[in-house]
N, C-alpha and C positions, 0 to 999 in steps of 0.2 A: 144482736140480730140473729134470728134463726136462719135455718137453711131449708129452702123449698126446692124440690126436684121438678124441673119443667118436664111435662109429659105431652108429647105431640100425638099420642095415639088417640084417634077419634077427634083430633083437634080441628075445628072448623073456624077458628078465629081468622079475622081479616087483619093481617099485620101490616102496619105502616112503620117503616124504620127511617128515622131522620138522620141524615148524614151532613155534617158541616161542609165537607169537600167531596170531590169525585174520587173517593176511595175509602173514606173513613169507616163506613158501615162494613165493608168487606174486611178491612183490617181488624176491626174490633167487635163485630157483631155477626159474623158469618154463620156461627153455629145456630143462633136464633132464627136468622133468615132462612137457612137451609131447612129448619124444622117446620117452616110454615110456607109450603109451596105456593107460588103465586104472590108472594109478599111484594108490596110496593115500596121501593127505596126512593125516598125524596131527598135530593141533594139541594141544599139551600144556596150555596155559592156556585151555581153552574151557569151564571149569566155570561153572555158574550160581551166583552168590553169593546169600547170604541178603539180606533187605531192608537197604538201606544208603542213606546220603546220596549224592546225585549227586556224582561225582568231577569234578575239574577237567578231566581229559582227555575224559571222556564229554560234558561240557558243551561243550567245544571242538568235539566231533564232531557237535553238533547235537541231542543227546538232552536230555530234560527229566526232572524228578523222576517216579519211578514207571514210566518206560519200561522195556520188556524189552530192555535193551541187548544182552545176550549172544544172545538169540533173533534180534534183528535182524542182528547181526554174523555169526551162523551162516548166516543166509539169504544174506548177501552172499558169504560164503566158498563156499557151495555153488554159487552162480551163477558165481563167478570160476573155480572149479575145473572146472566143466562146460565152460567155454570152452577149457580145455586137455585135455579128455578124461580128467579125473581125478575121483576121488571123495573125500569127506572122512571122517575119523574124528575125533571130538572127545572128548578125555579130560576128566576132571572136576576137574583141578587148577585153582586160582584164579589169575588174573592178580594180580600183587602189589598193584595198586591196590585190590583187593577183600579183601586179606588183611593189612591193616595194614602194608604195605610189605615183607612176607616173601614171598620167591619159593618155589616148590615145592622140596621136599626131593629132591636128586638121586638118592639110592638108591631112593626110592619111585617117582620118574619112570622110573628105569632098569628097575625090575621091570615096570612097566606097558608100557614100550616093548618089552622082551624078549618079553612075552606076545604083543603084536601082531605082531612080526616073525616069531616062531615060528609063530603061528597062520596067518599069510598065506603062509608058506613063502617069504618074501622072500629073494632072493639079491643084491639091490642096495638099499642104504640111503643116503639123503642126509641129512646133518646140518649144522646151522649151525656156522660157525666159532666163534661165541660172542663177540660184540663189545659192550662197554659196558653194555648193559641187563642188570640182574641176572637177569631171566627168561631171557634168551639165554644168560647164563653158566651158569645152573643146568641148562638144557636140554642145552647142549653137554657139561657134565660128566657128565650122565646117559648121553648117547650114548657118550662115551669109555669109560665103565664097561661098557656093553653090547658095544662093539666089541672090548674085550679078551676078553670071554667068547665072542664069535662070530667068530673069525678067518676062517672059511670064507665069510663074507658079504663082498661088495665094498662098501666104505664110501667115499662121496664127500662131501667137505666143500664147502659153498657159502659164499660170502662174504655176510655180513649187510648187505643194502642199508640205506641211511640211516645206519646206525652206522659203516659203513666210511668215511664222510666225515671222521671224526676222524683227523687226521694221525698216522700211526704205529700206529694201532689194529690194522690187519691184520697188519703185520709183527711186532708184539709177540705177537699170538695165535699166529702161525705158529711163532715162536721157542719159545713156551711148549709147543706140541705136540711139537716136537723134543726139548726138555728132558724131556718126560714119556715119552719112549721111542717116539714115533711117527715114521714117515717120511711125506713128502709129495711127490707128483709132480703137477705142474700138468696139468690136463686141459682141453682145449678142446671146448666143446659148441656146435654150430651154433645160431644165434639162432632163436627161434620168433616169427613175426610176429603170433601171437595174444596175446602178452603184454599189449600195450596195452589190448586189450578186457577181458582178465581183471582187470588192475589197476583199470580204470574201474568194475568192479562193487563195489568197496569204497567206496561213496559216503560213508558216515559217516567213515571213516578219512581219506579225502582231504581232508575239511574240517579235520581236526585237523593233518594233516601239512603242508598248504599247499605251499609251494615245495620242501619237503624231498623230496617224492615224485619230483622230477625226477632224483634220484640213481638211482632204480630203472630209468630209461631207459638208463643206461649199460651197458656190457658186463658180463655176469655172469662171475664167476671161480670156478673149481673146482679141487680137488686130490683125487687118490686117496690115501686114508689107509691106511698100512701100519704095521707094527711092526718095530722093531729087534730085538725079543726073540723 
């Protein structure tokens, strides 16, 4: 794989960045979003669940019974993206912790994402590599489906922060993309100094992540996604 330098000078691309959860794009794709002012960040699992018992993760993040967790997290997301000059779009699919452990159906997610991309006239889309977490895997699978349908769009894969810490996870996912008929070219994106401020806006999630969030301070990695066919 070669190395291409991303150049935002004179860049008028309409960027749509796909986030599995309400924080993943900022944790792993902030540099690219910051280089494309006005980018739209689409979070897949931002749906409001029906009444339910407090989950272990939400408790770890400082929430209590009856709190409007998703409402609070959306406000954090909006504040974080504002630091990068981006705007949010929240889809209604449920985080698996609110859906009995079931992640969103990739074909349904693909249909929703295609509508957004077409509606925005986007010519640049960032998608997660899809590491470890079932919601990330489902989101990445949906994006692959849309990428095959929209070859005229420039697709950029970003590495999932936090989950990339697992040894071999990134390499395995890259191999799987090659076996699925995609090509990958490494892309270097200049670092954005606003990322730390943006990450700090996710106050509830930082409580749950603890020291794991330090991984997001490392260099972001990107690849241009193409097709062998």
